[in-house]
N, C-alpha and C positions, 0 to 999 in steps of 0.2 A: 738793187740792181738785179737783173733775172739770172736764171743757169744756164749756162750757153749746152743746150740738148745736143744730144748724141754725140758728147765728144769725150763723156767718161773723165769731167773734170769736176775741180772746186770750182764754188763761182768764182773764184777771182781769177781761174781760167790755167790754173794749176792742175796738169793730168797726175788724176788716182794714184797710190804708188802701183806697181804691177801691172798697168791697164797698157800702158806703152810698150809692152811688150808683146801682152795677148794682140795690140792691136795688131802687130806685125806680123803673129805668128802664122803658120801655116796650119795645117786641120791639127785635133787635140790628137796626142801617142794613143798608138796601140798596144796594147799591154802584149808582150809576147814575140811581136818582132823581133827579128836580129839585125840589128840598127845599121851594122855594117855593110847590108845588103841594101842595092835601094830598091826602098819600099816605094817607091813612085813609077815605076816602071812594071807593066804587065806582069802577073808571076808567071807566064807563060815564056817571056822570056828572059826572066833572072835563073841566075844557075841551081839546078835541083839534084840532090842528093837522096833518089828515093834506094829503101831502106827495107829488106826484109828479112826474118827469120825463120828457121827450123829450128824447132825445140823437144825435148823428151815430154813436153807438158806444159799445162795454162798457168802454172802460178810459178815464179823464181821467188818467191816467200816460202815456197815449202820445198822448196830444193830443185827444180826443171834448171833445165839448162841449154844453152844453144848448141845447136849439133850442125846447123849451116847459116851462114849470113849472105847475104850481098847486099851491094852497092850498087846503082846504076845512076851518071851520070846524065843527067839533060841540059843542052846547052842549046840557047835558042827554040825550043822545042823539039830539040832532034838527040837521039842516043848520041853520047861520043865516046862515054868508055864502061864499060864494066868490070866487076871485082866480084866473086865469090870464094869461099873457102869451108870447105867442111872439117870441123873443128870434133874432137877427142871431148865428149863430155864431163869424161871421169866417173860415169855413172851408169847403169845398163839401159838400155832405149825399151822402153814399154812397148811391146809390141802393138798398142793400140797406137803411138804415134807411131812407129814404122809403116804401120799401115795408111797412114795419110800421105808421109814424106818420102815414104823408098826406101828412108836410110837404117839400116840395122845396125847390129852389134859389129861385124866386120866391115862395114863400109868405114867405119871410125877409128881403128884400131891402126895405132902406128901414125894417124895424123896430127898435130900440132893440138895444144891443149887451147883455150882461146884466149888465156893470158900472153901465149906465143905470139899473137896476130893482132895485139890491141889495139898496139899502136900504129900500124898500116892500118886497121879500118877507121881511128880515129885521123890518119890522115888521106882518106878516101872522105872523108865526111864535111872536111876546112872547107869553107868560102862558100857553103850552098845551104839553101833554105831545104831542113831536112822533112821527107816526104814518105807516109807509111801509111797502109792502109789498114784499117783499124788503128790508128797510129800508137793507141796506147796498153797496144800489146809488146809490140815490138821495143817500144821506149824504154817499158819498164825491163825488159828482156835486155837490155843493151846495158841500160844505167846498172844494172845487178852484176852483169859480168863484167864491166870495164872497172866499176869498184873493185870488183875483186882481183883484178888486175892490176889496181893503184893509179888507173886513171881517174879521178873524183869527179862528178859534174857536179858544174859548179858555174855560181852567176859569171865567171871570169871571162871576159874579153879572148883569153890565150888558149881555150880552148873552143872545138868544133861549136855551132851555132846547132847542128844535134845534140849536143853533151852540155850545151847550158841550160839550168834549170828553168831560167826565164825565158825562154824560146819555144811557142810554141809549135808542136809539128803539123803541118800541113796535111789533112786526112778527107782524101778521096771518097772514102764511105760517105762520111757525113756530106760533100759535092753530089753524090748519087741521091744520096737521101733527099738534098735541097733541089736538083733540080729532073728526078724520076719520082714526086713524090707517089704516085698512083701505083708503081711497081710490085710485085711481092715480093722476091728475092733478091738479098743484095749482098751473099756472096760474090766477092772477088769477077768467077766465073759468070756468074749471071749479069752480072753489070756488063764486065768486057762484051759478052752475045749480044747484050740490048745494041752497043754502042758501033760493033762491028771492029770489036777490038780483038785483035790474036793470043787466045792460052792456051800454047801447044803443051805443055810439059806440067801444068799446074803441081801446085804445092811442094816446087823446087822453087830455091829458092832468086837464083838471077831472072828466073821466066814471071814467078809472082811481081816481084818489083820492075820490070821491064813492063808488064803487062796494068800494073796499077798507076806506071809515070802516064803510059798514054791515056788509060782510063781518066788523069785528070786532067791532061791537055785537052781531050775532048768535052769532057764536061765542063771546063771552064770557057772552053767556044759556047756552050749554050747561055752562060753568063753573062754576057759581053766583054770576056778577057779582061776581068777586072786586075790592078796594080796588087801588087804583094802587098799591101795597108788596106787593102779594099778588101780582097781576099780574104784577109784573116780577121779583120771583122768582121765577115759577114760570117763566114766558119764559127765564132763562140756567141754571134749573135742567134745562128738556130741553133747550138748545141744548147744553150741558156733557156730558147722556148721548148725543147722538148724535155729539157729535164733527162729523167731516168726511163723513158720509153723504148728505147732502143740500144742493143744490145749485141756484142757478138759480131754478126756477116761476115767476119774475118775470110773464111774462105767461100 
């Protein structure tokens, strides 16, 4: 008795265990998706939370803190809301950092500490794909401050996608490198200028976040406006293929 070719069956015609489910399944899952968001919709149309931080330095593991955080909402490709807050980092702001973002010790005097606004920040991140330019920088700082505030990032669905350790942040810097491989500079201002995206008050959190969101949307257009699922897959593939050749470029 011949095999039933192409059906994934035993010679009797009985389907192998598990094959039935696979035959009716869609594309394989992409690790890092926020599963409660519409992964089959164009990323440009999915609710986005673009995050930016200004800080006392480059490494929260060495004690650096956030001095300003912003979250800009994009819905259906347009800005619908903006949130920003300057916070007291509880440590002196080095002059080198102040010279970048323009926030000095006098500006944070009397401002709330991050732990006083942490729940509010988390609320602004709910139900949205997290976006940040050079995302590992902002993600590391947000996670450190949230943990300090008693809001532990986890894999639980009860926390916003941005605070889930198994959800990847979409990074416009990666998309700039994908779409503009021959370009020389990949600081946010450089990429924005090449795309005709306005960035007037650079190095302040709200302006940088809004510019990063607009940059991402323009870059997605050049790549055929992929779905959230396909965009994340492409981002992960690109980063894996580059290895550690690229770094920085945030500003």
